[in-house]
N, CA, C, O and the ligand as a Tripos MOL2 file, in Angstrom:
@<TRIPOS>MOLECULE
protein
  273   271    69     0     0
PROTEIN
NO_CHARGES

@<TRIPOS>ATOM
      1 N           0.8390   -1.2090    0.0000 N.3       1 MET1
      2 CA          0.0000    0.0000    0.0000 C.3       1 MET1
      3 C           0.8670    1.2500    0.0000 C.2       1 MET1
      4 O           2.0600    1.2110    0.3030 O.2       1 MET1
      5 N           0.2430    2.3300   -0.3420 N.am      2 LYS2
      6 CA          0.9340    3.6180   -0.2910 C.3       2 LYS2
      7 C           0.3410    4.4440    0.8540 C.2       2 LYS2
      8 O          -0.8550    4.3730    1.1400 O.2       2 LYS2
      9 N           1.1920    5.2110    1.4850 N.am      3 CYS3
     10 CA          0.7320    6.0970    2.5510 C.3       3 CYS3
     11 C          -0.3000    7.0820    1.9820 C.2       3 CYS3
     12 O          -0.0860    7.6910    0.9340 O.2       3 CYS3
     13 N          -1.4090    7.2190    2.6910 N.am      4 LEU4
     14 CA         -2.4800    8.1010    2.2180 C.3       4 LEU4
     15 C          -2.0780    9.5700    2.2760 C.2       4 LEU4
     16 O          -2.6980   10.4200    1.6350 O.2       4 LEU4
     17 N          -1.0490    9.8570    3.0400 N.am      5 ILE5
     18 CA         -0.6280   11.2570    3.1760 C.3       5 ILE5
     19 C           0.4790   11.6010    2.1810 C.2       5 ILE5
     20 O           0.3970   12.6020    1.4690 O.2       5 ILE5
     21 N           1.5020   10.7700    2.1390 N.am      6 CYS6
     22 CA          2.6650   11.1630    1.3380 C.3       6 CYS6
     23 C           2.9440   10.2450    0.1470 C.2       6 CYS6
     24 O           3.7710   10.5670   -0.7070 O.2       6 CYS6
     25 N           2.2530    9.0960    0.0890 N.am      7 GLY7
     26 CA          2.4390    8.2230   -1.0590 C.3       7 GLY7
     27 C           3.6390    7.2990   -0.9960 C.2       7 GLY7
     28 O           3.9090    6.5490   -1.9340 O.2       7 GLY7
     29 N           4.3610    7.3590    0.1240 N.am      8 ARG8
     30 CA          5.4680    6.4120    0.2920 C.3       8 ARG8
     31 C           4.9050    5.0050    0.5030 C.2       8 ARG8
     32 O           3.7380    4.8330    0.8550 O.2       8 ARG8
     33 N           5.7550    4.0080    0.2810 N.am      9 ASP9
     34 CA          5.3460    2.6310    0.5610 C.3       9 ASP9
     35 C           4.9920    2.4970    2.0320 C.2       9 ASP9
     36 O           5.6950    3.0210    2.8950 O.2       9 ASP9
     37 N           3.9110    1.7990    2.3140 N.am     10 ALA10
     38 CA          3.4400    1.6680    3.6870 C.3      10 ALA10
     39 C           2.8890    0.2760    3.9320 C.2      10 ALA10
     40 O           2.3830   -0.3750    3.0180 O.2      10 ALA10
     41 N           2.9900   -0.1760    5.1770 N.am     11 ALA11
     42 CA          2.4460   -1.4800    5.5450 C.3      11 ALA11
     43 C           0.9240   -1.4000    5.6700 C.2      11 ALA11
     44 O           0.2150   -2.3720    5.4080 O.2      11 ALA11
     45 N           0.4400   -0.2360    6.0700 N.am     12 GLY12
     46 CA         -1.0000   -0.0400    6.2220 C.3      12 GLY12
     47 C          -1.4210    1.2160    5.4770 C.2      12 GLY12
     48 O          -0.9250    1.4990    4.3860 O.2      12 GLY12
     49 N          -2.3450    1.9700    6.0790 N.am     13 GLU13
     50 CA         -2.8330    3.1910    5.4360 C.3      13 GLU13
     51 C          -1.7670    4.2810    5.4090 C.2      13 GLU13
     52 O          -1.7190    5.1080    4.4980 O.2      13 GLU13
     53 N          -0.9210    4.2610    6.4240 N.am     14 LEU14
     54 CA          0.0830    5.3130    6.5560 C.3      14 LEU14
     55 C           1.4850    4.7230    6.6250 C.2      14 LEU14
     56 O           1.6660    3.5950    7.0850 O.2      14 LEU14
     57 N           2.4670    5.4770    6.1730 N.am     15 CYS15
     58 CA          3.8530    5.0450    6.2850 C.3      15 CYS15
     59 C           4.2890    5.1480    7.7480 C.2      15 CYS15
     60 O           3.5790    5.7140    8.5800 O.2      15 CYS15
     61 N           5.4540    4.6000    8.0460 N.am     16 ARG16
     62 CA          5.8510    4.5560    9.4610 C.3      16 ARG16
     63 C           6.0390    5.9480   10.0600 C.2      16 ARG16
     64 O           5.8120    6.1530   11.2520 O.2      16 ARG16
     65 N           6.4520    6.8980    9.2310 N.am     17 HIS17
     66 CA          6.6300    8.2650    9.7390 C.3      17 HIS17
     67 C           5.2850    8.8530   10.1710 C.2      17 HIS17
     68 O           5.1730    9.4690   11.2300 O.2      17 HIS17
     69 N           4.2920    8.6540    9.3490 N.am     18 HIS18
     70 CA          2.9870    9.2330    9.6560 C.3      18 HIS18
     71 C           2.2400    8.4380   10.7220 C.2      18 HIS18
     72 O           1.4490    9.0040   11.4760 O.2      18 HIS18
     73 N           2.4870    7.1160   10.7930 N.am     19 VAL19
     74 CA          1.9170    6.3230   11.8870 C.3      19 VAL19
     75 C           2.4750    6.8310   13.2120 C.2      19 VAL19
     76 O           1.7460    7.0160   14.1860 O.2      19 VAL19
     77 N           3.7920    7.0510   13.2220 N.am     20 GLU20
     78 CA          4.4420    7.5200   14.4400 C.3      20 GLU20
     79 C           3.8990    8.8980   14.8290 C.2      20 GLU20
     80 O           3.6190    9.1540   16.0000 O.2      20 GLU20
     81 N           3.7560    9.7640   13.8570 N.am     21 ALA21
     82 CA          3.2360   11.1090   14.1230 C.3      21 ALA21
     83 C           1.8100   11.0390   14.6480 C.2      21 ALA21
     84 O           1.4350   11.7900   15.5480 O.2      21 ALA21
     85 N           1.0170   10.1360   14.0840 N.am     22 LYS22
     86 CA         -0.3750    9.9930   14.5160 C.3      22 LYS22
     87 C          -0.4340    9.5160   15.9630 C.2      22 LYS22
     88 O          -1.2230   10.0190   16.7630 O.2      22 LYS22
     89 N           0.4090    8.5440   16.2870 N.am     23 GLU23
     90 CA          0.4420    8.0280   17.6570 C.3      23 GLU23
     91 C           0.8560    9.1170   18.6430 C.2      23 GLU23
     92 O           0.3170    9.2100   19.7460 O.2      23 GLU23
     93 N           1.8130    9.9320   18.2310 N.am     24 LYS24
     94 CA          2.2620   11.0220   19.1000 C.3      24 LYS24
     95 C           1.1480   12.0440   19.3100 C.2      24 LYS24
     96 O           0.9340   12.5310   20.4210 O.2      24 LYS24
     97 N           0.4450   12.3580   18.2260 N.am     25 LEU25
     98 CA         -0.6660   13.3140   18.3200 C.3      25 LEU25
     99 C          -1.7410   12.8010   19.2680 C.2      25 LEU25
    100 O          -2.2490   13.5460   20.1060 O.2      25 LEU25
    101 N          -2.0820   11.5210   19.1290 N.am     26 GLN26
    102 CA         -3.1200   10.9410   19.9670 C.3      26 GLN26
    103 C          -2.6750   10.8760   21.4190 C.2      26 GLN26
    104 O          -3.4740   11.0830   22.3320 O.2      26 GLN26
    105 N          -1.3860   10.5830   21.6290 N.am     27 ALA27
    106 CA         -0.8690   10.4760   22.9870 C.3      27 ALA27
    107 C          -0.8110   11.8430   23.6650 C.2      27 ALA27
    108 O          -0.9820   11.9490   24.8800 O.2      27 ALA27
    109 N          -0.5680   12.8850   22.8750 N.am     28 ALA28
    110 CA         -0.4060   14.2220   23.4560 C.3      28 ALA28
    111 C          -1.7430   14.9070   23.7320 C.2      28 ALA28
    112 O          -1.8040   15.8580   24.5110 O.2      28 ALA28
    113 N          -2.7940   14.4340   23.1080 N.am     29 TYR29
    114 CA         -4.1030   15.0940   23.2350 C.3      29 TYR29
    115 C          -4.5850   15.2300   24.6840 C.2      29 TYR29
    116 O          -4.9720   16.3230   25.0960 O.2      29 TYR29
    117 N          -4.5710   14.1350   25.4660 N.am     30 PRO30
    118 CA         -5.0400   14.2700   26.8600 C.3      30 PRO30
    119 C          -4.2360   15.2970   27.6650 C.2      30 PRO30
    120 O          -4.7650   15.9700   28.5500 O.2      30 PRO30
    121 N          -2.9480   15.3970   27.3340 N.am     31 ARG31
    122 CA         -2.1070   16.3680   28.0530 C.3      31 ARG31
    123 C          -2.5030   17.7990   27.7070 C.2      31 ARG31
    124 O          -2.4600   18.6860   28.5590 O.2      31 ARG31
    125 N          -2.8870   18.0160   26.4550 N.am     32 TRP32
    126 CA         -3.3510   19.3410   26.0370 C.3      32 TRP32
    127 C          -4.6430   19.6990   26.7560 C.2      32 TRP32
    128 O          -4.8120   20.8200   27.2360 O.2      32 TRP32
    129 N          -5.5430   18.7400   26.8240 N.am     33 VAL33
    130 CA         -6.8230   18.9880   27.4940 C.3      33 VAL33
    131 C          -6.5610   19.3330   28.9580 C.2      33 VAL33
    132 O          -7.2040   20.2160   29.5250 O.2      33 VAL33
    133 N          -5.6150   18.6300   29.5540 N.am     34 GLU34
    134 CA         -5.2560   18.8800   30.9380 C.3      34 GLU34
    135 C          -4.6860   20.2910   31.1060 C.2      34 GLU34
    136 O          -5.0150   20.9970   32.0590 O.2      34 GLU34
    137 N          -3.8260   20.6860   30.1630 N.am     35 ALA35
    138 CA         -3.1430   21.9720   30.2570 C.3      35 ALA35
    139 C          -4.0410   23.1450   29.8880 C.2      35 ALA35
    140 O          -3.9570   24.2060   30.5050 O.2      35 ALA35
    141 N          -4.8920   22.9660   28.8960 N.am     36 TYR36
    142 CA         -5.6660   24.1020   28.3840 C.3      36 TYR36
    143 C          -7.1470   24.0280   28.6870 C.2      36 TYR36
    144 O          -7.9140   24.9130   28.3100 O.2      36 TYR36
    145 N          -7.5520   22.9480   29.3810 N.am     37 GLY37
    146 CA         -8.9750   22.7890   29.6580 C.3      37 GLY37
    147 C          -9.6750   22.1420   28.4830 C.2      37 GLY37
    148 O          -9.0550   21.4990   27.6360 O.2      37 GLY37
    149 N         -10.9640   22.3270   28.4550 N.am     38 GLU38
    150 CA        -11.7850   21.7010   27.4210 C.3      38 GLU38
    151 C         -11.2730   22.0260   26.0190 C.2      38 GLU38
    152 O         -11.1360   23.1920   25.6480 O.2      38 GLU38
    153 N         -10.9970   20.9840   25.2560 N.am     39 MET39
    154 CA        -10.5910   21.2240   23.8730 C.3      39 MET39
    155 C         -11.0160   20.0460   23.0040 C.2      39 MET39
    156 O         -10.6780   18.8980   23.2910 O.2      39 MET39
    157 N         -11.7430   20.3340   21.9650 N.am     40 GLY40
    158 CA        -12.1900   19.2710   21.0680 C.3      40 GLY40
    159 C         -11.0290   18.7400   20.2440 C.2      40 GLY40
    160 O          -9.9880   19.3880   20.1290 O.2      40 GLY40
    161 N         -11.2110   17.5790   19.6840 N.am     41 TRP41
    162 CA        -10.1760   16.9300   18.8740 C.3      41 TRP41
    163 C          -9.8090   17.7980   17.6760 C.2      41 TRP41
    164 O          -8.6280   17.9670   17.3720 O.2      41 TRP41
    165 N         -10.8090   18.3470   16.9960 N.am     42 ALA42
    166 CA        -10.5620   19.1690   15.8040 C.3      42 ALA42
    167 C          -9.8160   20.4500   16.1740 C.2      42 ALA42
    168 O          -8.9130   20.8930   15.4650 O.2      42 ALA42
    169 N         -10.2170   21.0260   17.2970 N.am     43 GLU43
    170 CA         -9.5690   22.2550   17.7640 C.3      43 GLU43
    171 C          -8.1080   21.9700   18.1390 C.2      43 GLU43
    172 O          -7.2050   22.7600   17.8670 O.2      43 GLU43
    173 N          -7.9210   20.8290   18.7600 N.am     44 TYR44
    174 CA         -6.5740   20.3930   19.1200 C.3      44 TYR44
    175 C          -5.6940   20.2610   17.8730 C.2      44 TYR44
    176 O          -4.5590   20.7360   17.8500 O.2      44 TYR44
    177 N          -6.2260   19.6200   16.8560 N.am     45 LEU45
    178 CA         -5.4650   19.4360   15.6190 C.3      45 LEU45
    179 C          -5.1210   20.7850   14.9830 C.2      45 LEU45
    180 O          -4.0380   20.9730   14.4280 O.2      45 LEU45
    181 N          -6.0690   21.7140   15.0820 N.am     46 ASP46
    182 CA         -5.8490   23.0620   14.5790 C.3      46 ASP46
    183 C          -4.6720   23.7190   15.2920 C.2      46 ASP46
    184 O          -3.8090   24.3350   14.6670 O.2      46 ASP46
    185 N          -4.6590   23.5730   16.6060 N.am     47 ASN47
    186 CA         -3.5770   24.1350   17.4120 C.3      47 ASN47
    187 C          -2.2350   23.5000   17.0690 C.2      47 ASN47
    188 O          -1.2090   24.1770   16.9940 O.2      47 ASN47
    189 N          -2.2650   22.2020   16.8660 N.am     48 VAL48
    190 CA         -1.0420   21.4850   16.4970 C.3      48 VAL48
    191 C          -0.4920   22.0460   15.1850 C.2      48 VAL48
    192 O           0.7080   22.2900   15.0600 O.2      48 VAL48
    193 N          -1.3630   22.2430   14.2280 N.am     49 LYS49
    194 CA         -0.9390   22.7360   12.9140 C.3      49 LYS49
    195 C          -0.3480   24.1400   12.9950 C.2      49 LYS49
    196 O           0.5860   24.4800   12.2690 O.2      49 LYS49
    197 N          -0.9150   24.9520   13.8970 N.am     50 ARG50
    198 CA         -0.4450   26.3370   14.0010 C.3      50 ARG50
    199 C           0.7940   26.4790   14.8700 C.2      50 ARG50
    200 O           1.4770   27.5020   14.8270 O.2      50 ARG50
    201 N           1.0800   25.4600   15.6540 N.am     51 ASN51
    202 CA          2.2350   25.5030   16.5440 C.3      51 ASN51
    203 C           3.5280   25.4690   15.7260 C.2      51 ASN51
    204 O           3.7550   24.5450   14.9450 O.2      51 ASN51
    205 N           4.3680   26.4850   15.9170 N.am     52 VAL52
    206 CA          5.6060   26.5680   15.1280 C.3      52 VAL52
    207 C           6.5600   25.4280   15.4680 C.2      52 VAL52
    208 O           7.4480   25.0980   14.6830 O.2      52 VAL52
    209 N           6.3700   24.8300   16.6410 N.am     53 GLN53
    210 CA          7.2620   23.7450   17.0410 C.3      53 GLN53
    211 C           6.8290   22.3900   16.4870 C.2      53 GLN53
    212 O           7.5500   21.4000   16.6090 O.2      53 GLN53
    213 N           5.6660   22.3590   15.8900 N.am     54 THR54
    214 CA          5.1850   21.1020   15.3140 C.3      54 THR54
    215 C           6.0030   20.7460   14.0840 C.2      54 THR54
    216 O           6.2060   21.5810   13.2010 O.2      54 THR54
    217 N           6.4680   19.5160   14.0290 N.am     55 GLY55
    218 CA          7.2520   19.0630   12.8900 C.3      55 GLY55
    219 C           6.3840   18.8450   11.6600 C.2      55 GLY55
    220 O           5.1560   18.8200   11.7420 O.2      55 GLY55
    221 N           7.0350   18.6900   10.5360 N.am     56 GLN56
    222 CA          6.3370   18.5250    9.2590 C.3      56 GLN56
    223 C           5.4450   17.2770    9.2500 C.2      56 GLN56
    224 O           4.3130   17.3250    8.7670 O.2      56 GLN56
    225 N           5.9530   16.1700    9.7800 N.am     57 TRP57
    226 CA          5.1620   14.9270    9.7790 C.3      57 TRP57
    227 C           3.8770   15.1250   10.5620 C.2      57 TRP57
    228 O           2.7960   14.7360   10.1190 O.2      57 TRP57
    229 N           4.0100   15.7410   11.7400 N.am     58 ALA58
    230 CA          2.8450   15.9290   12.6070 C.3      58 ALA58
    231 C           1.8370   16.8840   11.9650 C.2      58 ALA58
    232 O           0.6260   16.6840   12.0630 O.2      58 ALA58
    233 N           2.3500   17.9150   11.3130 N.am     59 LYS59
    234 CA          1.4550   18.8730   10.6400 C.3      59 LYS59
    235 C           0.6400   18.1830    9.5520 C.2      59 LYS59
    236 O          -0.5740   18.3620    9.4510 O.2      59 LYS59
    237 N           1.3240   17.4040    8.7570 N.am     60 GLU60
    238 CA          0.6400   16.6910    7.6730 C.3      60 GLU60
    239 C          -0.3710   15.7030    8.2290 C.2      60 GLU60
    240 O          -1.4570   15.5260    7.6770 O.2      60 GLU60
    241 N           0.0020   15.0620    9.3320 N.am     61 THR61
    242 CA         -0.8920   14.0850    9.9400 C.3      61 THR61
    243 C          -2.1210   14.7630   10.5380 C.2      61 THR61
    244 O          -3.2370   14.2590   10.4140 O.2      61 THR61
    245 N          -1.9110   15.9050   11.1870 N.am     62 ALA62
    246 CA         -3.0380   16.6440   11.7650 C.3      62 ALA62
    247 C          -4.0080   17.0730   10.6590 C.2      62 ALA62
    248 O          -5.2270   16.9790   10.8040 O.2      62 ALA62
    249 N          -3.4420   17.5340    9.5750 N.am     63 GLU63
    250 CA         -4.2380   17.9320    8.4060 C.3      63 GLU63
    251 C          -5.0710   16.7440    7.9020 C.2      63 GLU63
    252 O          -6.2620   16.8690    7.6170 O.2      63 GLU63
    253 N          -4.4130   15.6150    7.8070 N.am     64 PHE64
    254 CA         -5.0670   14.3940    7.3290 C.3      64 PHE64
    255 C          -6.1790   13.9610    8.2680 C.2      64 PHE64
    256 O          -7.2680   13.6030    7.8180 O.2      64 PHE64
    257 N          -5.9160   13.9890    9.5620 N.am     65 LEU65
    258 CA         -6.9070   13.5450   10.5430 C.3      65 LEU65
    259 C          -8.1190   14.4710   10.5750 C.2      65 LEU65
    260 O          -9.2350   14.0380   10.8650 O.2      65 LEU65
    261 N          -7.8920   15.7350   10.2780 N.am     66 GLN66
    262 CA         -9.0200   16.6720   10.2460 C.3      66 GLN66
    263 C          -9.9630   16.3670    9.1030 C.2      66 GLN66
    264 O         -11.1710   16.5910    9.1860 O.2      66 GLN66
    265 N          -9.3810   15.8470    8.0330 N.am     67 GLY67
    266 CA        -10.1930   15.5290    6.8770 C.3      67 GLY67
    267 C         -10.9340   14.2060    7.0220 C.2      67 GLY67
    268 O         -11.7330   13.8260    6.1660 O.2      67 GLY67
    269 N         -10.6520   13.5110    8.1230 N.am     68 ASP68
    270 CA        -11.2620   12.1940    8.3350 C.3      68 ASP68
    271 C         -12.7700   12.2610    8.4470 C.2      68 ASP68
    272 O         -13.4230   11.2330    8.6270 O.2      68 ASP68
    273 ZN          3.4490    9.0680    4.9440 Zn       69 ZN69
@<TRIPOS>BOND
     1     1     2 1
     2     2     3 1
     3     3     4 2
     4     3     5 am
     5     5     6 1
     6     6     7 1
     7     7     8 2
     8     7     9 am
     9     9    10 1
    10    10    11 1
    11    11    12 2
    12    11    13 am
    13    13    14 1
    14    14    15 1
    15    15    16 2
    16    15    17 am
    17    17    18 1
    18    18    19 1
    19    19    20 2
    20    19    21 am
    21    21    22 1
    22    22    23 1
    23    23    24 2
    24    23    25 am
    25    25    26 1
    26    26    27 1
    27    27    28 2
    28    27    29 am
    29    29    30 1
    30    30    31 1
    31    31    32 2
    32    31    33 am
    33    33    34 1
    34    34    35 1
    35    35    36 2
    36    35    37 am
    37    37    38 1
    38    38    39 1
    39    39    40 2
    40    39    41 am
    41    41    42 1
    42    42    43 1
    43    43    44 2
    44    43    45 am
    45    45    46 1
    46    46    47 1
    47    47    48 2
    48    47    49 am
    49    49    50 1
    50    50    51 1
    51    51    52 2
    52    51    53 am
    53    53    54 1
    54    54    55 1
    55    55    56 2
    56    55    57 am
    57    57    58 1
    58    58    59 1
    59    59    60 2
    60    59    61 am
    61    61    62 1
    62    62    63 1
    63    63    64 2
    64    63    65 am
    65    65    66 1
    66    66    67 1
    67    67    68 2
    68    67    69 am
    69    69    70 1
    70    70    71 1
    71    71    72 2
    72    71    73 am
    73    73    74 1
    74    74    75 1
    75    75    76 2
    76    75    77 am
    77    77    78 1
    78    78    79 1
    79    79    80 2
    80    79    81 am
    81    81    82 1
    82    82    83 1
    83    83    84 2
    84    83    85 am
    85    85    86 1
    86    86    87 1
    87    87    88 2
    88    87    89 am
    89    89    90 1
    90    90    91 1
    91    91    92 2
    92    91    93 am
    93    93    94 1
    94    94    95 1
    95    95    96 2
    96    95    97 am
    97    97    98 1
    98    98    99 1
    99    99   100 2
   100    99   101 am
   101   101   102 1
   102   102   103 1
   103   103   104 2
   104   103   105 am
   105   105   106 1
   106   106   107 1
   107   107   108 2
   108   107   109 am
   109   109   110 1
   110   110   111 1
   111   111   112 2
   112   111   113 am
   113   113   114 1
   114   114   115 1
   115   115   116 2
   116   115   117 am
   117   117   118 1
   118   118   119 1
   119   119   120 2
   120   119   121 am
   121   121   122 1
   122   122   123 1
   123   123   124 2
   124   123   125 am
   125   125   126 1
   126   126   127 1
   127   127   128 2
   128   127   129 am
   129   129   130 1
   130   130   131 1
   131   131   132 2
   132   131   133 am
   133   133   134 1
   134   134   135 1
   135   135   136 2
   136   135   137 am
   137   137   138 1
   138   138   139 1
   139   139   140 2
   140   139   141 am
   141   141   142 1
   142   142   143 1
   143   143   144 2
   144   143   145 am
   145   145   146 1
   146   146   147 1
   147   147   148 2
   148   147   149 am
   149   149   150 1
   150   150   151 1
   151   151   152 2
   152   151   153 am
   153   153   154 1
   154   154   155 1
   155   155   156 2
   156   155   157 am
   157   157   158 1
   158   158   159 1
   159   159   160 2
   160   159   161 am
   161   161   162 1
   162   162   163 1
   163   163   164 2
   164   163   165 am
   165   165   166 1
   166   166   167 1
   167   167   168 2
   168   167   169 am
   169   169   170 1
   170   170   171 1
   171   171   172 2
   172   171   173 am
   173   173   174 1
   174   174   175 1
   175   175   176 2
   176   175   177 am
   177   177   178 1
   178   178   179 1
   179   179   180 2
   180   179   181 am
   181   181   182 1
   182   182   183 1
   183   183   184 2
   184   183   185 am
   185   185   186 1
   186   186   187 1
   187   187   188 2
   188   187   189 am
   189   189   190 1
   190   190   191 1
   191   191   192 2
   192   191   193 am
   193   193   194 1
   194   194   195 1
   195   195   196 2
   196   195   197 am
   197   197   198 1
   198   198   199 1
   199   199   200 2
   200   199   201 am
   201   201   202 1
   202   202   203 1
   203   203   204 2
   204   203   205 am
   205   205   206 1
   206   206   207 1
   207   207   208 2
   208   207   209 am
   209   209   210 1
   210   210   211 1
   211   211   212 2
   212   211   213 am
   213   213   214 1
   214   214   215 1
   215   215   216 2
   216   215   217 am
   217   217   218 1
   218   218   219 1
   219   219   220 2
   220   219   221 am
   221   221   222 1
   222   222   223 1
   223   223   224 2
   224   223   225 am
   225   225   226 1
   226   226   227 1
   227   227   228 2
   228   227   229 am
   229   229   230 1
   230   230   231 1
   231   231   232 2
   232   231   233 am
   233   233   234 1
   234   234   235 1
   235   235   236 2
   236   235   237 am
   237   237   238 1
   238   238   239 1
   239   239   240 2
   240   239   241 am
   241   241   242 1
   242   242   243 1
   243   243   244 2
   244   243   245 am
   245   245   246 1
   246   246   247 1
   247   247   248 2
   248   247   249 am
   249   249   250 1
   250   250   251 1
   251   251   252 2
   252   251   253 am
   253   253   254 1
   254   254   255 1
   255   255   256 2
   256   255   257 am
   257   257   258 1
   258   258   259 1
   259   259   260 2
   260   259   261 am
   261   261   262 1
   262   262   263 1
   263   263   264 2
   264   263   265 am
   265   265   266 1
   266   266   267 1
   267   267   268 2
   268   267   269 am
   269   269   270 1
   270   270   271 1
   271   271   272 2
@<TRIPOS>SUBSTRUCTURE
     1 MET1         2 RESIDUE 1 A MET
     2 LYS2         6 RESIDUE 1 A LYS
     3 CYS3        10 RESIDUE 1 A CYS
     4 LEU4        14 RESIDUE 1 A LEU
     5 ILE5        18 RESIDUE 1 A ILE
     6 CYS6        22 RESIDUE 1 A CYS
     7 GLY7        26 RESIDUE 1 A GLY
     8 ARG8        30 RESIDUE 1 A ARG
     9 ASP9        34 RESIDUE 1 A ASP
    10 ALA10       38 RESIDUE 1 A ALA
    11 ALA11       42 RESIDUE 1 A ALA
    12 GLY12       46 RESIDUE 1 A GLY
    13 GLU13       50 RESIDUE 1 A GLU
    14 LEU14       54 RESIDUE 1 A LEU
    15 CYS15       58 RESIDUE 1 A CYS
    16 ARG16       62 RESIDUE 1 A ARG
    17 HIS17       66 RESIDUE 1 A HIS
    18 HIS18       70 RESIDUE 1 A HIS
    19 VAL19       74 RESIDUE 1 A VAL
    20 GLU20       78 RESIDUE 1 A GLU
    21 ALA21       82 RESIDUE 1 A ALA
    22 LYS22       86 RESIDUE 1 A LYS
    23 GLU23       90 RESIDUE 1 A GLU
    24 LYS24       94 RESIDUE 1 A LYS
    25 LEU25       98 RESIDUE 1 A LEU
    26 GLN26      102 RESIDUE 1 A GLN
    27 ALA27      106 RESIDUE 1 A ALA
    28 ALA28      110 RESIDUE 1 A ALA
    29 TYR29      114 RESIDUE 1 A TYR
    30 PRO30      118 RESIDUE 1 A PRO
    31 ARG31      122 RESIDUE 1 A ARG
    32 TRP32      126 RESIDUE 1 A TRP
    33 VAL33      130 RESIDUE 1 A VAL
    34 GLU34      134 RESIDUE 1 A GLU
    35 ALA35      138 RESIDUE 1 A ALA
    36 TYR36      142 RESIDUE 1 A TYR
    37 GLY37      146 RESIDUE 1 A GLY
    38 GLU38      150 RESIDUE 1 A GLU
    39 MET39      154 RESIDUE 1 A MET
    40 GLY40      158 RESIDUE 1 A GLY
    41 TRP41      162 RESIDUE 1 A TRP
    42 ALA42      166 RESIDUE 1 A ALA
    43 GLU43      170 RESIDUE 1 A GLU
    44 TYR44      174 RESIDUE 1 A TYR
    45 LEU45      178 RESIDUE 1 A LEU
    46 ASP46      182 RESIDUE 1 A ASP
    47 ASN47      186 RESIDUE 1 A ASN
    48 VAL48      190 RESIDUE 1 A VAL
    49 LYS49      194 RESIDUE 1 A LYS
    50 ARG50      198 RESIDUE 1 A ARG
    51 ASN51      202 RESIDUE 1 A ASN
    52 VAL52      206 RESIDUE 1 A VAL
    53 GLN53      210 RESIDUE 1 A GLN
    54 THR54      214 RESIDUE 1 A THR
    55 GLY55      218 RESIDUE 1 A GLY
    56 GLN56      222 RESIDUE 1 A GLN
    57 TRP57      226 RESIDUE 1 A TRP
    58 ALA58      230 RESIDUE 1 A ALA
    59 LYS59      234 RESIDUE 1 A LYS
    60 GLU60      238 RESIDUE 1 A GLU
    61 THR61      242 RESIDUE 1 A THR
    62 ALA62      246 RESIDUE 1 A ALA
    63 GLU63      250 RESIDUE 1 A GLU
    64 PHE64      254 RESIDUE 1 A PHE
    65 LEU65      258 RESIDUE 1 A LEU
    66 GLN66      262 RESIDUE 1 A GLN
    67 GLY67      266 RESIDUE 1 A GLY
    68 ASP68      270 RESIDUE 1 A ASP
    69 ZN69       273 GROUP 0 **** ****
C-alpha cells in the first residue's frame, strides 16, 4: 500500500513516519486537554498545525486527521 498522506510505501494506510506522528498526536491530546482545559479533537489538531514547534510529519498528519 501507499501512505495516504505522502504516497510512500506503507504497511498499512500510513507510512511509518505518519503512523508515528499519529500516535504522538493521539498520545499528546489528553495532556493538552489537561493543560488548556476543554478542547475538542478538531480544535486540538488546529492548534497542532499552528504551533511553530510542530514538525512537518505531525502537521501533515493533523491535516489528514481533520479531513477524516
Ligand atoms: Zn506518509
